[in-house]
SEKOLLO-928479 format. One record per residue: residue number from 1; x negated, y negated, z of N, C-alpha, C in turn; residue in one letter. Coordinates in Angstrom, 2 decimals, m for minus. Atoms other than C-alpha are relative to their C-alpha. Example, Ala and Ser with C-alpha at 12.3 -4.5 7.8 and 13.67 -1.06 7.14 Angstrom:
2
{rec 1,{m0.89,1.19,0.00},{m12.30,4.50,7.80},{m0.90,m1.20,0.00},A}
{rec 2,{0.82,1.19,m0.06},{m13.67,1.06,7.14},{0.77,m1.09,0.73},S}
***
This chain:
87
{rec 1,{m0.42,m0.76,1.16},{m0.26,m8.59,11.65},{m0.28,m0.81,m1.26},M}
{rec 2,{0.30,0.64,1.27},{m1.27,m9.34,8.09},{1.31,m0.43,m0.68},M}
{rec 3,{m1.16,0.65,0.60},{1.10,m11.38,5.93},{1.02,0.96,m0.63},K}
{rec 4,{m0.90,m0.91,0.71},{2.57,m8.53,3.83},{0.06,1.39,0.65},Y}
{rec 5,{0.17,m1.31,m0.63},{1.85,m5.71,6.26},{1.32,0.69,0.32},E}
{rec 6,{m1.27,m0.62,m0.39},{5.41,m5.11,7.50},{0.69,0.65,m1.20},Q}
{rec 7,{m0.64,m0.55,1.20},{6.81,m4.62,3.99},{m0.79,1.20,m0.53},K}
{rec 8,{0.84,m1.11,0.45},{3.87,m2.39,3.02},{0.24,1.22,0.88},I}
{rec 9,{m0.27,m1.11,m0.92},{4.45,m0.27,6.13},{1.38,0.62,m0.27},R}
{rec 10,{m1.34,m0.51,0.32},{8.16,0.04,5.27},{m0.04,0.88,m1.25},E}
{rec 11,{0.11,m0.77,1.24},{7.30,1.23,1.77},{m0.73,1.32,0.24},I}
{rec 12,{0.73,m1.23,m0.31},{4.74,3.74,3.05},{0.87,0.95,0.80},I}
{rec 13,{m0.89,m0.83,m0.82},{7.21,4.99,5.65},{1.10,0.66,m0.81},G}
{rec 14,{m1.01,m0.57,0.87},{9.76,5.56,2.91},{m0.56,0.95,m1.04},G}
{rec 15,{0.66,m0.81,1.01},{7.22,7.36,0.74},{m0.48,1.34,0.54},T}
{rec 16,{0.54,m1.25,m0.57},{5.69,9.94,3.07},{0.83,0.42,1.21},I}
{rec 17,{m0.67,m0.54,m1.18},{7.23,12.19,5.68},{m1.06,0.30,1.05},E}
{rec 18,{0.96,m0.19,m1.08},{5.32,12.02,8.94},{0.69,m0.19,1.34},T}
{rec 19,{m0.52,0.17,m1.35},{6.03,12.33,12.65},{m0.65,m1.19,0.69},D}
{rec 20,{0.71,1.14,m0.57},{3.62,9.46,13.31},{0.73,m1.27,m0.40},I}
{rec 21,{m0.70,1.25,0.34},{5.41,6.10,13.53},{m0.91,m0.92,m0.84},P}
{rec 22,{0.81,0.82,0.91},{4.12,4.07,10.58},{m0.18,m1.42,0.55},I}
{rec 23,{0.08,1.36,m0.55},{4.79,0.83,12.50},{m1.21,m0.17,0.90},E}
{rec 24,{1.11,0.10,m0.93},{2.02,1.64,14.97},{m1.27,0.67,m0.52},T}
{rec 25,{1.17,m0.67,0.55},{m0.37,3.53,12.70},{m1.10,m1.03,m0.28},Y}
{rec 26,{1.16,0.88,0.18},{m3.87,1.98,12.56},{m0.10,m0.45,m1.46},D}
{rec 27,{0.09,0.55,1.36},{m4.14,m0.31,9.52},{m1.24,0.47,m0.74},A}
{rec 28,{1.22,m0.51,0.62},{m7.62,1.11,8.90},{m0.06,1.53,m0.02},N}
{rec 29,{m0.05,m1.45,0.00},{m6.57,4.73,9.31},{0.23,0.56,m1.40},G}
{rec 30,{m0.13,m0.67,1.30},{m6.81,7.09,6.33},{1.42,0.55,m0.13},D}
{rec 31,{m1.39,m0.43,0.19},{m3.28,7.59,5.02},{0.11,1.48,m0.35},L}
{rec 32,{m0.02,m1.45,0.28},{m4.22,11.12,3.92},{0.21,0.79,1.28},R}
{rec 33,{m0.12,m0.71,m1.27},{m4.34,12.07,7.59},{1.44,0.08,0.50},S}
{rec 34,{m1.42,m0.07,m0.39},{m0.60,11.42,7.91},{0.89,0.45,m1.15},I}
{rec 35,{m0.80,m0.64,1.05},{0.49,13.13,4.71},{m0.02,m0.62,m1.38},G}
{rec 36,{0.08,0.60,1.33},{m0.35,10.83,1.81},{m0.81,0.92,m0.91},M}
{rec 37,{0.74,m0.76,1.01},{m1.38,12.76,m1.30},{0.09,m0.75,m1.32},N}
{rec 38,{0.05,0.74,1.26},{m1.91,11.81,m4.93},{1.40,m0.29,m0.57},S}
{rec 39,{m1.36,0.21,0.51},{1.79,12.22,m5.81},{0.71,m1.09,0.79},I}
{rec 40,{m0.66,1.03,m0.81},{3.11,10.19,m2.88},{m0.71,m1.34,m0.13},T}
{rec 41,{0.74,1.24,0.19},{0.36,7.64,m3.46},{0.52,m0.76,m1.22},F}
{rec 42,{m0.50,0.66,1.21},{1.57,6.93,m7.01},{1.42,m0.51,0.22},I}
{rec 43,{m1.35,0.46,m0.33},{5.16,6.72,m5.76},{m0.04,m1.28,0.82},S}
{rec 44,{0.16,1.19,m0.83},{4.03,4.20,m3.14},{m0.47,m1.19,m0.84},M}
{rec 45,{0.50,1.07,0.85},{2.10,2.17,m5.72},{1.13,m0.60,m0.83},V}
{rec 46,{m1.13,0.49,0.81},{5.18,1.93,m7.97},{0.96,m0.81,0.86},V}
{rec 47,{m0.90,0.72,m0.90},{7.33,0.87,m5.01},{m0.59,m1.35,0.42},A}
{rec 48,{0.66,1.25,m0.37},{4.78,m1.77,m3.96},{m0.01,m0.97,m1.18},I}
{rec 49,{0.00,0.86,1.19},{4.47,m3.09,m7.51},{1.39,m0.61,m0.21},E}
{rec 50,{m1.37,0.51,0.16},{8.26,m3.41,m7.71},{0.35,m1.01,1.08},D}
{rec 51,{m0.36,0.87,m1.13},{8.64,m4.97,m4.26},{m0.66,m1.37,m0.07},A}
{rec 52,{0.76,1.25,0.02},{5.96,m7.62,m4.81},{m0.16,m0.60,m1.39},F}
{rec 53,{0.11,0.46,1.39},{6.27,m8.02,m8.60},{m1.46,m0.21,m0.41},S}
{rec 54,{1.43,0.04,0.33},{2.58,m7.24,m9.07},{m0.37,1.26,m0.76},I}
{rec 55,{0.57,m1.20,0.60},{0.39,m4.72,m10.88},{m1.26,0.36,0.77},R}
{rec 56,{1.23,m0.47,m0.65},{m2.20,m2.65,m9.03},{m1.11,0.01,m1.04},F}
{rec 57,{1.12,m0.11,0.94},{m5.62,m2.98,m10.67},{m0.28,1.47,m0.31},P}
{rec 58,{0.25,m1.38,0.41},{m6.49,0.16,m12.63},{m1.02,0.71,0.88},D}
{rec 59,{1.06,m0.63,m0.79},{m9.61,0.78,m10.56},{0.46,0.35,1.42},E}
{rec 60,{m0.53,m0.30,m1.34},{m7.46,0.95,m7.40},{1.14,1.02,m0.04},K}
{rec 61,{m1.10,m0.96,0.15},{m5.01,3.54,m8.73},{m0.38,1.42,0.40},L}
{rec 62,{0.33,m1.31,m0.56},{m6.65,6.39,m6.85},{m0.01,m0.13,1.53},I}
{rec 63,{m0.16,0.02,m1.45},{m6.06,7.29,m3.23},{m1.30,m0.32,0.73},L}
{rec 64,{1.27,0.25,m0.65},{m9.75,7.18,m2.37},{m0.38,m1.49,0.00},E}
{rec 65,{0.30,1.44,0.09},{m9.90,3.48,m3.40},{0.99,m0.87,0.78},E}
{rec 66,{m1.03,0.79,m0.67},{m6.72,2.39,m1.62},{0.73,0.86,1.02},A}
{rec 67,{m0.56,m0.98,m0.91},{m6.19,4.83,1.21},{0.31,m0.48,1.40},G}
{rec 68,{m0.38,0.54,m1.31},{m5.53,2.49,4.14},{0.98,m1.15,m0.19},T}
{rec 69,{m0.94,1.12,0.04},{m2.88,m0.08,4.94},{m0.76,m1.30,m0.22},I}
{rec 70,{0.79,1.23,0.14},{m5.58,m2.75,5.23},{m0.46,m0.21,m1.44},A}
{rec 71,{0.45,0.13,1.39},{m6.97,m2.04,1.75},{1.19,m0.29,m0.92},V}
{rec 72,{m1.20,0.25,0.82},{m3.48,m1.89,0.24},{0.45,m1.44,0.17},I}
{rec 73,{m0.37,1.39,m0.25},{m2.68,m5.21,1.89},{m0.90,m0.96,m0.77},H}
{rec 74,{0.94,0.87,0.72},{m5.81,m6.78,0.39},{0.29,0.02,m1.50},Q}
{rec 75,{m0.35,m0.10,1.43},{m4.85,m5.48,m3.07},{1.26,m0.81,m0.29},I}
{rec 76,{m1.25,0.74,0.18},{m1.34,m6.91,m2.70},{m0.27,m1.50,0.07},V}
{rec 77,{0.29,1.42,m0.17},{m2.61,m10.25,m1.44},{m0.79,m0.57,m1.19},E}
{rec 78,{0.80,0.44,1.15},{m5.23,m10.55,m4.20},{0.85,m0.07,m1.27},D}
{rec 79,{m0.84,m0.04,1.20},{m2.70,m9.59,m6.87},{1.02,m1.14,m0.01},S}
{rec 80,{m0.95,1.11,m0.10},{m0.17,m12.14,m5.63},{m0.71,m1.32,m0.28},I}
{rec 81,{0.75,1.24,0.25},{m2.82,m14.88,m5.59},{m0.37,m0.16,m1.46},L}
{rec 82,{0.32,0.05,1.43},{m3.91,m14.00,m9.14},{1.24,m0.35,m0.81},K}
{rec 83,{m1.26,0.26,0.71},{m0.30,m14.01,m10.31},{0.39,m1.47,0.15},K}
{rec 84,{m0.36,1.39,m0.24},{0.33,m17.41,m8.71},{m0.92,m0.95,m0.75},Q}
{rec 85,{0.95,0.85,0.71},{m2.78,m18.84,m10.33},{0.37,m0.16,m1.47},A}
{rec 86,{m0.37,0.04,1.41},{m1.35,m18.03,m13.76},{1.41,m0.56,m0.24},F}
{rec 87,{m1.37,0.54,0.17},{2.13,m19.44,m13.08},{m0.02,m1.50,m0.15},E}
***
């Protein structure tokens, strides 16, 4: 499991309603296939930004650019590393 994956999965699970257990959903699976849409995506982004004290890059603020757990994890990890570099 990736470093921040569990927390990301918890946030996604709290954002979308699905019968598929988010804990076992493929990290490379398209989140749209389990109910993610543009509204729930923005809600998830805000929750992730709050949870990790980061800002999503503007170019990643669309579902097509950040539609899997693996991509979201990479965005979180990169953002945390950038933040730490400036502290």
